[in-house]
BALOBA-1460 file (C-alpha; in Angstrom, 3 decimals):
// residues 344
<rec num="1" residu="m" x="116.709" y="-62.399" z="41.835"/>
<rec num="2" residu="k" x="113.486" y="-60.367" z="41.856"/>
<rec num="3" residu="d" x="111.424" y="-63.510" z="42.205"/>
<rec num="4" residu="k" x="113.574" y="-64.664" z="45.139"/>
<rec num="5" residu="l" x="113.169" y="-61.350" z="46.984"/>
<rec num="6" residu="e" x="109.405" y="-61.374" z="46.427"/>
<rec num="7" residu="a" x="109.187" y="-64.928" z="47.681"/>
<rec num="8" residu="l" x="111.226" y="-64.033" z="50.824"/>
<rec num="9" residu="k" x="108.928" y="-61.061" z="51.443"/>
<rec num="10" residu="e" x="105.779" y="-63.176" z="51.258"/>
<rec num="11" residu="e" x="107.316" y="-65.873" z="53.430"/>
<rec num="12" residu="a" x="108.461" y="-63.372" z="56.105"/>
<rec num="13" residu="l" x="105.142" y="-61.496" z="56.183"/>
<rec num="14" residu="a" x="103.273" y="-64.772" z="56.607"/>
<rec num="15" residu="a" x="105.537" y="-65.696" z="59.533"/>
<rec num="16" residu="v" x="104.880" y="-62.301" z="61.106"/>
<rec num="17" residu="q" x="101.113" y="-62.731" z="60.871"/>
<rec num="18" residu="t" x="101.166" y="-66.171" z="62.496"/>
<rec num="19" residu="a" x="103.411" y="-65.060" z="65.413"/>
<rec num="20" residu="s" x="101.540" y="-64.920" z="68.731"/>
<rec num="21" residu="e" x="104.239" y="-63.627" z="71.093"/>
<rec num="22" residu="p" x="107.186" y="-61.167" z="70.945"/>
<rec num="23" residu="k" x="109.805" y="-63.942" z="71.036"/>
<rec num="24" residu="q" x="108.469" y="-65.425" z="67.786"/>
<rec num="25" residu="l" x="108.671" y="-61.996" z="66.133"/>
<rec num="26" residu="q" x="112.258" y="-61.625" z="67.303"/>
<rec num="27" residu="d" x="113.057" y="-65.010" z="65.705"/>
<rec num="28" residu="v" x="111.492" y="-63.845" z="62.403"/>
<rec num="29" residu="k" x="113.555" y="-60.665" z="62.496"/>
<rec num="30" residu="v" x="116.797" y="-62.557" z="63.055"/>
<rec num="31" residu="k" x="115.943" y="-65.174" z="60.421"/>
<rec num="32" residu="y" x="115.146" y="-62.734" z="57.576"/>
<rec num="33" residu="l" x="116.902" y="-59.464" z="58.499"/>
<rec num="34" residu="g" x="119.899" y="-60.719" z="60.447"/>
<rec num="35" residu="k" x="123.514" y="-60.675" z="59.246"/>
<rec num="36" residu="k" x="123.190" y="-64.262" z="58.054"/>
<rec num="37" residu="g" x="119.707" y="-63.847" z="56.635"/>
<rec num="38" residu="p" x="118.727" y="-64.389" z="52.961"/>
<rec num="39" residu="i" x="118.196" y="-60.687" z="52.226"/>
<rec num="40" residu="t" x="121.703" y="-59.871" z="53.426"/>
<rec num="41" residu="e" x="123.045" y="-62.649" z="51.194"/>
<rec num="42" residu="v" x="121.227" y="-61.122" z="48.198"/>
<rec num="43" residu="l" x="122.831" y="-57.749" z="48.876"/>
<rec num="44" residu="r" x="126.260" y="-59.319" z="49.204"/>
<rec num="45" residu="g" x="125.849" y="-61.006" z="45.793"/>
<rec num="46" residu="m" x="125.007" y="-57.807" z="43.947"/>
<rec num="47" residu="g" x="128.584" y="-57.545" z="42.713"/>
<rec num="48" residu="k" x="127.855" y="-60.332" z="40.253"/>
<rec num="49" residu="l" x="124.985" y="-58.386" z="38.664"/>
<rec num="50" residu="s" x="125.233" y="-56.133" z="35.669"/>
<rec num="51" residu="a" x="125.392" y="-52.382" z="36.088"/>
<rec num="52" residu="e" x="121.776" y="-52.045" z="34.922"/>
<rec num="53" residu="e" x="120.420" y="-54.637" z="37.428"/>
<rec num="54" residu="r" x="122.259" y="-53.416" z="40.540"/>
<rec num="55" residu="p" x="120.150" y="-50.297" z="41.315"/>
<rec num="56" residu="v" x="116.902" y="-52.149" z="40.612"/>
<rec num="57" residu="i" x="117.731" y="-55.152" z="42.818"/>
<rec num="58" residu="g" x="119.214" y="-52.896" z="45.531"/>
<rec num="59" residu="q" x="116.052" y="-50.795" z="45.684"/>
<rec num="60" residu="l" x="113.852" y="-53.902" z="45.744"/>
<rec num="61" residu="a" x="115.933" y="-55.470" z="48.546"/>
<rec num="62" residu="n" x="115.612" y="-52.310" z="50.666"/>
<rec num="63" residu="d" x="111.841" y="-52.209" z="50.027"/>
<rec num="64" residu="v" x="111.510" y="-55.834" z="51.127"/>
<rec num="65" residu="r" x="113.580" y="-55.158" z="54.284"/>
<rec num="66" residu="e" x="111.457" y="-52.127" z="55.192"/>
<rec num="67" residu="a" x="108.208" y="-54.022" z="54.562"/>
<rec num="68" residu="i" x="109.265" y="-56.880" z="56.860"/>
<rec num="69" residu="q" x="110.518" y="-54.466" z="59.590"/>
<rec num="70" residu="s" x="107.290" y="-52.424" z="59.411"/>
<rec num="71" residu="a" x="105.170" y="-55.574" z="59.674"/>
<rec num="72" residu="i" x="107.157" y="-56.756" z="62.713"/>
<rec num="73" residu="t" x="106.755" y="-53.346" z="64.446"/>
<rec num="74" residu="e" x="103.002" y="-53.270" z="63.853"/>
<rec num="75" residu="k" x="102.628" y="-56.824" z="65.112"/>
<rec num="76" residu="v" x="104.584" y="-56.027" z="68.294"/>
<rec num="77" residu="e" x="102.310" y="-53.064" z="68.995"/>
<rec num="78" residu="a" x="99.233" y="-55.205" z="68.368"/>
<rec num="79" residu="l" x="100.427" y="-57.911" z="70.762"/>
<rec num="80" residu="e" x="101.185" y="-55.349" z="73.475"/>
<rec num="81" residu="k" x="97.772" y="-53.747" z="73.067"/>
<rec num="82" residu="k" x="96.094" y="-57.145" z="73.260"/>
<rec num="83" residu="k" x="98.049" y="-58.004" z="76.433"/>
<rec num="84" residu="i" x="96.950" y="-54.749" z="78.094"/>
<rec num="85" residu="e" x="93.311" y="-55.341" z="77.132"/>
<rec num="86" residu="e" x="93.409" y="-58.880" z="78.536"/>
<rec num="87" residu="r" x="94.962" y="-57.622" z="81.781"/>
<rec num="88" residu="l" x="92.370" y="-54.866" z="82.136"/>
<rec num="89" residu="a" x="89.611" y="-57.399" z="81.548"/>
<rec num="90" residu="s" x="90.999" y="-59.811" z="84.167"/>
<rec num="91" residu="e" x="91.542" y="-57.051" z="86.745"/>
<rec num="92" residu="a" x="88.272" y="-55.271" z="86.199"/>
<rec num="93" residu="v" x="86.507" y="-54.124" z="89.363"/>
<rec num="94" residu="d" x="82.759" y="-54.374" z="89.610"/>
<rec num="95" residu="v" x="81.944" y="-51.036" z="91.256"/>
<rec num="96" residu="t" x="78.393" y="-52.212" z="91.943"/>
<rec num="97" residu="l" x="79.586" y="-54.833" z="94.463"/>
<rec num="98" residu="p" x="79.168" y="-53.913" z="98.148"/>
<rec num="99" residu="g" x="82.386" y="-52.794" z="99.816"/>
<rec num="100" residu="r" x="84.265" y="-54.687" z="102.510"/>
<rec num="101" residu="m" x="84.565" y="-52.937" z="105.845"/>
<rec num="102" residu="v" x="88.136" y="-52.357" z="106.972"/>
<rec num="103" residu="q" x="88.694" y="-53.666" z="110.473"/>
<rec num="104" residu="q" x="90.113" y="-50.876" z="112.616"/>
<rec num="105" residu="g" x="92.201" y="-51.457" z="115.694"/>
<rec num="106" residu="n" x="91.770" y="-49.629" z="118.958"/>
<rec num="107" residu="h" x="93.608" y="-48.893" z="122.165"/>
<rec num="108" residu="h" x="93.593" y="-51.684" z="124.711"/>
<rec num="109" residu="p" x="91.622" y="-50.427" z="127.754"/>
<rec num="110" residu="l" x="94.707" y="-50.780" z="129.962"/>
<rec num="111" residu="t" x="96.851" y="-48.853" z="127.483"/>
<rec num="112" residu="a" x="94.198" y="-46.135" z="127.259"/>
<rec num="113" residu="v" x="94.154" y="-45.711" z="131.059"/>
<rec num="114" residu="i" x="97.965" y="-45.626" z="131.271"/>
<rec num="115" residu="e" x="98.181" y="-42.972" z="128.555"/>
<rec num="116" residu="e" x="95.451" y="-40.942" z="130.259"/>
<rec num="117" residu="i" x="97.372" y="-41.056" z="133.555"/>
<rec num="118" residu="e" x="100.628" y="-40.140" z="131.797"/>
<rec num="119" residu="d" x="99.006" y="-37.151" z="130.064"/>
<rec num="120" residu="l" x="97.508" y="-36.009" z="133.342"/>
<rec num="121" residu="f" x="100.812" y="-36.000" z="135.234"/>
<rec num="122" residu="i" x="102.763" y="-34.550" z="132.301"/>
<rec num="123" residu="g" x="100.292" y="-31.663" z="132.483"/>
<rec num="124" residu="m" x="101.349" y="-31.192" z="136.112"/>
<rec num="125" residu="g" x="105.032" y="-30.940" z="135.197"/>
<rec num="126" residu="f" x="106.100" y="-34.568" z="135.658"/>
<rec num="127" residu="s" x="108.282" y="-36.349" z="133.112"/>
<rec num="128" residu="i" x="108.268" y="-40.069" z="132.282"/>
<rec num="129" residu="a" x="111.217" y="-42.223" z="133.401"/>
<rec num="130" residu="e" x="111.918" y="-45.857" z="132.521"/>
<rec num="131" residu="g" x="114.238" y="-48.541" z="133.817"/>
<rec num="132" residu="p" x="115.107" y="-52.231" z="133.396"/>
<rec num="133" residu="e" x="112.587" y="-54.934" z="134.224"/>
<rec num="134" residu="v" x="115.435" y="-57.293" z="135.170"/>
<rec num="135" residu="e" x="116.795" y="-55.420" z="138.159"/>
<rec num="136" residu="k" x="119.535" y="-55.560" z="140.772"/>
<rec num="137" residu="d" x="118.533" y="-56.440" z="144.303"/>
<rec num="138" residu="y" x="120.214" y="-53.230" z="145.455"/>
<rec num="139" residu="y" x="117.916" y="-50.907" z="143.473"/>
<rec num="140" residu="n" x="114.802" y="-53.033" z="143.976"/>
<rec num="141" residu="f" x="115.193" y="-53.301" z="147.761"/>
<rec num="142" residu="e" x="118.287" y="-51.944" z="149.486"/>
<rec num="143" residu="a" x="118.252" y="-48.446" z="147.942"/>
<rec num="144" residu="l" x="114.604" y="-48.239" z="149.054"/>
<rec num="145" residu="n" x="115.366" y="-48.832" z="152.734"/>
<rec num="146" residu="l" x="114.831" y="-52.592" z="152.508"/>
<rec num="147" residu="p" x="118.083" y="-54.330" z="153.557"/>
<rec num="148" residu="k" x="118.417" y="-58.078" z="153.026"/>
<rec num="149" residu="d" x="117.124" y="-58.964" z="156.504"/>
<rec num="150" residu="h" x="114.164" y="-56.553" z="156.423"/>
<rec num="151" residu="p" x="110.858" y="-58.334" z="157.230"/>
<rec num="152" residu="a" x="108.939" y="-56.225" z="154.667"/>
<rec num="153" residu="r" x="110.636" y="-58.185" z="151.890"/>
<rec num="154" residu="d" x="108.217" y="-60.990" z="152.715"/>
<rec num="155" residu="m" x="105.406" y="-58.736" z="151.446"/>
<rec num="156" residu="q" x="106.770" y="-59.102" z="147.919"/>
<rec num="157" residu="d" x="107.461" y="-62.702" z="146.921"/>
<rec num="158" residu="s" x="109.929" y="-62.217" z="144.090"/>
<rec num="159" residu="f" x="111.212" y="-63.963" z="140.976"/>
<rec num="160" residu="y" x="114.959" y="-64.211" z="141.604"/>
<rec num="161" residu="i" x="117.299" y="-65.065" z="138.727"/>
<rec num="162" residu="t" x="120.467" y="-65.045" z="140.836"/>
<rec num="163" residu="e" x="121.098" y="-63.999" z="144.411"/>
<rec num="164" residu="d" x="121.486" y="-60.373" z="143.311"/>
<rec num="165" residu="i" x="119.333" y="-60.241" z="140.132"/>
<rec num="166" residu="l" x="115.535" y="-60.475" z="139.988"/>
<rec num="167" residu="l" x="112.485" y="-59.386" z="138.035"/>
<rec num="168" residu="r" x="111.516" y="-56.067" z="139.585"/>
<rec num="169" residu="t" x="108.620" y="-56.225" z="142.027"/>
<rec num="170" residu="h" x="107.681" y="-52.556" z="141.588"/>
<rec num="171" residu="t" x="108.815" y="-49.565" z="139.515"/>
<rec num="172" residu="s" x="110.414" y="-47.899" z="142.560"/>
<rec num="173" residu="p" x="113.925" y="-48.893" z="141.339"/>
<rec num="174" residu="v" x="113.428" y="-46.394" z="138.524"/>
<rec num="175" residu="q" x="112.996" y="-43.683" z="141.175"/>
<rec num="176" residu="a" x="116.199" y="-44.739" z="142.930"/>
<rec num="177" residu="r" x="118.157" y="-44.819" z="139.671"/>
<rec num="178" residu="t" x="116.798" y="-41.428" z="138.580"/>
<rec num="179" residu="m" x="117.637" y="-39.757" z="141.902"/>
<rec num="180" residu="e" x="121.112" y="-41.275" z="141.772"/>
<rec num="181" residu="k" x="121.673" y="-39.733" z="138.315"/>
<rec num="182" residu="h" x="120.843" y="-36.269" z="139.702"/>
<rec num="183" residu="h" x="123.817" y="-36.453" z="142.120"/>
<rec num="184" residu="g" x="121.934" y="-34.841" z="144.975"/>
<rec num="185" residu="q" x="120.649" y="-31.880" z="142.965"/>
<rec num="186" residu="g" x="116.888" y="-31.304" z="142.702"/>
<rec num="187" residu="p" x="114.272" y="-30.973" z="141.555"/>
<rec num="188" residu="v" x="113.295" y="-34.480" z="140.435"/>
<rec num="189" residu="k" x="109.707" y="-34.852" z="139.232"/>
<rec num="190" residu="i" x="108.903" y="-38.109" z="137.448"/>
<rec num="191" residu="i" x="106.377" y="-40.885" z="136.986"/>
<rec num="192" residu="c" x="107.524" y="-44.433" z="136.241"/>
<rec num="193" residu="p" x="105.069" y="-46.646" z="134.321"/>
<rec num="194" residu="g" x="106.008" y="-50.242" z="133.553"/>
<rec num="195" residu="k" x="105.567" y="-53.975" z="134.078"/>
<rec num="196" residu="v" x="106.348" y="-55.577" z="137.426"/>
<rec num="197" residu="y" x="106.442" y="-59.208" z="138.549"/>
<rec num="198" residu="r" x="105.491" y="-61.014" z="141.771"/>
<rec num="199" residu="r" x="104.898" y="-64.642" z="142.682"/>
<rec num="200" residu="d" x="101.153" y="-64.220" z="143.097"/>
<rec num="201" residu="t" x="98.564" y="-66.855" z="142.249"/>
<rec num="202" residu="d" x="96.502" y="-65.585" z="139.330"/>
<rec num="203" residu="d" x="92.870" y="-64.936" z="140.184"/>
<rec num="204" residu="a" x="90.252" y="-62.250" z="139.587"/>
<rec num="205" residu="t" x="92.253" y="-59.574" z="141.435"/>
<rec num="206" residu="h" x="95.874" y="-60.839" z="141.288"/>
<rec num="207" residu="s" x="98.381" y="-61.569" z="138.547"/>
<rec num="208" residu="h" x="102.031" y="-62.659" z="138.485"/>
<rec num="209" residu="q" x="102.642" y="-59.833" z="135.973"/>
<rec num="210" residu="f" x="100.911" y="-56.483" z="136.096"/>
<rec num="211" residu="m" x="101.449" y="-52.792" z="135.452"/>
<rec num="212" residu="q" x="102.397" y="-50.136" z="137.963"/>
<rec num="213" residu="i" x="102.779" y="-46.375" z="137.828"/>
<rec num="214" residu="e" x="104.788" y="-44.676" z="140.537"/>
<rec num="215" residu="g" x="105.436" y="-40.989" z="141.008"/>
<rec num="216" residu="l" x="108.243" y="-39.082" z="142.675"/>
<rec num="217" residu="y" x="108.800" y="-35.423" z="143.497"/>
<rec num="218" residu="v" x="111.972" y="-34.304" z="145.278"/>
<rec num="219" residu="d" x="112.818" y="-30.658" z="145.892"/>
<rec num="220" residu="k" x="113.321" y="-28.181" z="148.682"/>
<rec num="221" residu="n" x="110.313" y="-27.634" z="150.955"/>
<rec num="222" residu="v" x="108.102" y="-30.371" z="149.486"/>
<rec num="223" residu="r" x="105.325" y="-31.085" z="151.997"/>
<rec num="224" residu="l" x="102.562" y="-33.627" z="152.585"/>
<rec num="225" residu="s" x="100.063" y="-30.980" z="151.497"/>
<rec num="226" residu="d" x="101.741" y="-30.979" z="148.061"/>
<rec num="227" residu="l" x="101.170" y="-34.729" z="147.852"/>
<rec num="228" residu="k" x="97.525" y="-34.334" z="148.855"/>
<rec num="229" residu="g" x="96.965" y="-31.584" z="146.283"/>
<rec num="230" residu="t" x="98.580" y="-33.637" z="143.502"/>
<rec num="231" residu="l" x="96.520" y="-36.716" z="144.316"/>
<rec num="232" residu="t" x="93.322" y="-34.671" z="144.574"/>
<rec num="233" residu="v" x="93.837" y="-33.349" z="141.032"/>
<rec num="234" residu="f" x="94.517" y="-36.898" z="139.836"/>
<rec num="235" residu="a" x="91.352" y="-38.296" z="141.463"/>
<rec num="236" residu="k" x="89.098" y="-35.558" z="140.091"/>
<rec num="237" residu="k" x="90.475" y="-35.842" z="136.551"/>
<rec num="238" residu="m" x="90.244" y="-39.630" z="136.470"/>
<rec num="239" residu="f" x="86.941" y="-40.202" z="138.287"/>
<rec num="240" residu="g" x="85.024" y="-36.928" z="138.153"/>
<rec num="241" residu="e" x="85.228" y="-33.423" z="139.602"/>
<rec num="242" residu="d" x="82.899" y="-34.288" z="142.494"/>
<rec num="243" residu="r" x="85.322" y="-36.862" z="143.935"/>
<rec num="244" residu="h" x="86.742" y="-36.409" z="147.432"/>
<rec num="245" residu="i" x="89.836" y="-38.074" z="148.810"/>
<rec num="246" residu="r" x="90.983" y="-39.161" z="152.230"/>
<rec num="247" residu="l" x="94.446" y="-40.194" z="153.411"/>
<rec num="248" residu="r" x="94.744" y="-43.028" z="155.941"/>
<rec num="249" residu="p" x="97.929" y="-43.796" z="157.915"/>
<rec num="250" residu="s" x="99.790" y="-46.836" z="156.643"/>
<rec num="251" residu="f" x="103.298" y="-48.288" z="156.468"/>
<rec num="252" residu="f" x="105.779" y="-48.528" z="153.586"/>
<rec num="253" residu="p" x="109.514" y="-48.963" z="154.225"/>
<rec num="254" residu="f" x="110.477" y="-46.252" z="151.741"/>
<rec num="255" residu="t" x="108.144" y="-43.490" z="152.966"/>
<rec num="256" residu="e" x="107.623" y="-41.838" z="156.342"/>
<rec num="257" residu="p" x="104.922" y="-40.881" z="157.072"/>
<rec num="258" residu="s" x="103.062" y="-43.305" z="154.797"/>
<rec num="259" residu="v" x="99.438" y="-42.970" z="153.758"/>
<rec num="260" residu="e" x="96.923" y="-44.807" z="151.619"/>
<rec num="261" residu="m" x="94.511" y="-42.801" z="149.523"/>
<rec num="262" residu="d" x="90.799" y="-43.520" z="149.152"/>
<rec num="263" residu="i" x="88.359" y="-41.735" z="146.866"/>
<rec num="264" residu="s" x="84.652" y="-41.244" z="147.471"/>
<rec num="265" residu="c" x="82.721" y="-43.910" z="145.577"/>
<rec num="266" residu="f" x="81.794" y="-42.694" z="142.098"/>
<rec num="267" residu="r" x="78.976" y="-45.269" z="141.875"/>
<rec num="268" residu="c" x="76.974" y="-44.385" z="144.973"/>
<rec num="269" residu="g" x="78.413" y="-40.982" z="145.911"/>
<rec num="270" residu="g" x="79.430" y="-42.241" z="149.360"/>
<rec num="271" residu="e" x="76.128" y="-43.811" z="150.409"/>
<rec num="272" residu="g" x="77.460" y="-47.381" z="150.180"/>
<rec num="273" residu="c" x="77.180" y="-49.967" z="147.389"/>
<rec num="274" residu="s" x="78.759" y="-53.189" z="146.122"/>
<rec num="275" residu="v" x="81.631" y="-51.306" z="144.455"/>
<rec num="276" residu="c" x="82.783" y="-49.648" z="147.694"/>
<rec num="277" residu="k" x="81.628" y="-52.615" z="149.826"/>
<rec num="278" residu="g" x="79.219" y="-50.401" z="151.699"/>
<rec num="279" residu="t" x="81.885" y="-48.000" z="153.029"/>
<rec num="280" residu="g" x="81.427" y="-45.137" z="150.577"/>
<rec num="281" residu="w" x="85.201" y="-45.138" z="149.888"/>
<rec num="282" residu="i" x="87.443" y="-46.972" z="147.400"/>
<rec num="283" residu="e" x="91.149" y="-47.577" z="148.020"/>
<rec num="284" residu="i" x="93.214" y="-46.352" z="145.067"/>
<rec num="285" residu="l" x="96.916" y="-46.105" z="145.875"/>
<rec num="286" residu="g" x="99.691" y="-45.918" z="148.448"/>
<rec num="287" residu="s" x="101.906" y="-42.900" z="149.007"/>
<rec num="288" residu="g" x="103.914" y="-40.910" z="151.532"/>
<rec num="289" residu="m" x="106.868" y="-38.654" z="152.176"/>
<rec num="290" residu="i" x="110.164" y="-40.160" z="151.027"/>
<rec num="291" residu="h" x="112.102" y="-41.738" z="153.879"/>
<rec num="292" residu="p" x="115.306" y="-39.815" z="154.765"/>
<rec num="293" residu="n" x="117.313" y="-43.029" z="154.340"/>
<rec num="294" residu="v" x="116.127" y="-43.370" z="150.724"/>
<rec num="295" residu="l" x="117.116" y="-39.764" z="149.981"/>
<rec num="296" residu="r" x="120.473" y="-40.284" z="151.627"/>
<rec num="297" residu="m" x="121.288" y="-43.500" z="149.740"/>
<rec num="298" residu="s" x="120.441" y="-41.770" z="146.438"/>
<rec num="299" residu="g" x="122.820" y="-38.887" z="147.150"/>
<rec num="300" residu="f" x="120.359" y="-36.277" z="148.466"/>
<rec num="301" residu="d" x="120.790" y="-34.442" z="151.768"/>
<rec num="302" residu="p" x="117.539" y="-35.052" z="153.758"/>
<rec num="303" residu="e" x="118.266" y="-31.870" z="155.715"/>
<rec num="304" residu="v" x="117.942" y="-29.876" z="152.484"/>
<rec num="305" residu="y" x="115.599" y="-31.909" z="150.295"/>
<rec num="306" residu="t" x="112.255" y="-33.554" z="150.953"/>
<rec num="307" residu="g" x="109.880" y="-35.304" z="148.624"/>
<rec num="308" residu="f" x="106.838" y="-37.467" z="148.164"/>
<rec num="309" residu="a" x="106.191" y="-40.686" z="146.286"/>
<rec num="310" residu="f" x="103.089" y="-42.615" z="145.285"/>
<rec num="311" residu="g" x="102.291" y="-45.847" z="143.486"/>
<rec num="312" residu="m" x="99.171" y="-47.150" z="141.784"/>
<rec num="313" residu="g" x="98.054" y="-50.127" z="139.704"/>
<rec num="314" residu="p" x="96.594" y="-49.101" z="136.312"/>
<rec num="315" residu="e" x="94.667" y="-52.381" z="136.190"/>
<rec num="316" residu="r" x="92.797" y="-51.420" z="139.353"/>
<rec num="317" residu="i" x="92.144" y="-47.933" z="137.992"/>
<rec num="318" residu="a" x="90.839" y="-49.403" z="134.724"/>
<rec num="319" residu="m" x="88.703" y="-51.986" z="136.545"/>
<rec num="320" residu="l" x="87.066" y="-49.254" z="138.603"/>
<rec num="321" residu="k" x="86.728" y="-46.851" z="135.684"/>
<rec num="322" residu="y" x="85.145" y="-49.371" z="133.296"/>
<rec num="323" residu="g" x="83.449" y="-51.755" z="135.752"/>
<rec num="324" residu="i" x="85.714" y="-54.729" z="134.892"/>
<rec num="325" residu="d" x="85.442" y="-57.543" z="137.413"/>
<rec num="326" residu="d" x="88.447" y="-59.739" z="136.517"/>
<rec num="327" residu="i" x="92.047" y="-58.621" z="136.000"/>
<rec num="328" residu="r" x="92.656" y="-61.614" z="133.721"/>
<rec num="329" residu="h" x="90.516" y="-59.984" z="131.021"/>
<rec num="330" residu="f" x="93.384" y="-57.573" z="130.345"/>
<rec num="331" residu="y" x="95.781" y="-60.361" z="129.359"/>
<rec num="332" residu="t" x="93.696" y="-63.045" z="127.624"/>
<rec num="333" residu="n" x="93.217" y="-61.032" z="124.391"/>
<rec num="334" residu="d" x="89.570" y="-62.022" z="124.087"/>
<rec num="335" residu="q" x="88.285" y="-59.959" z="121.185"/>
<rec num="336" residu="r" x="84.753" y="-59.961" z="122.600"/>
<rec num="337" residu="f" x="86.100" y="-58.140" z="125.657"/>
<rec num="338" residu="l" x="88.324" y="-55.723" z="123.737"/>
<rec num="339" residu="e" x="85.625" y="-54.703" z="121.255"/>
<rec num="340" residu="q" x="83.629" y="-53.185" z="124.094"/>
<rec num="341" residu="f" x="86.178" y="-50.365" z="124.310"/>
<rec num="342" residu="k" x="86.090" y="-49.134" z="120.706"/>
<rec num="343" residu="r" x="86.221" y="-45.378" z="120.560"/>
<rec num="344" residu="a" x="83.387" y="-43.539" z="118.932"/>
């Protein structure tokens, strides 16, 4: 019996030493120490031994079991250590290699201008309002004093989806919707940035899709001088403190009186150059006092409330601010163009 146990011990220890992965060690453990293993069979047959042999064989069997279990445990630890060392060796980083620069993104020039304009007007007490780009004809035209037979509709060739649904041609519907939500109670002081759509032929200065920012202020005793003061602050903040503005009479169906705003040329200081086409002035935006019909259709009493509105194209502002000569640069995603506007 002693010889058998010693032979099993040597056989098991040899199997442990030749094992190269944890699964093989598990198989050795089951084979020699399991319930059906040879050592267990020896212990079960101890009843046939004499009283003198039992304690000797029992002690030897336990010693063999412990020796095999200890060898298996040590081998498992050795295999795990080896695996970690191999992984560390394969994942080693050569700290002497030059690093790779991380490419950093940046604001699109158009986005930067829009955010600058938003921050400027928020600082003057305006809030930002948004509305749907797929709009009802009523809010896009009729609520803005443009009934279906109005000739001014021809100024905006539109993308109609149905007879009463279209892609908005300006962000003015947001103004109409916002005033309607106030149920005739002022003040209302908002700007409305967003995409608009018109059936224009794309060229250096026109696009079928572009951005627009419109502003609206409705309250008691709002005057044209308030509009002029607001636009003067805007012009000086965007183009320099030495800018001057002038308001020229114009026509828009939703404002009366209507004016267009020019700023003194920031390139030549008013002397005349290619930017201002020799006039010394650059047209920036359209504006005016809100037409009484627009106030009335939105639920405001024009005898009590007055207001002003203005609208500008951020692309034009950005083109003037950065000297960009083609509106299509904003939408072609040419990285060579965009990289010119990386912030310091």
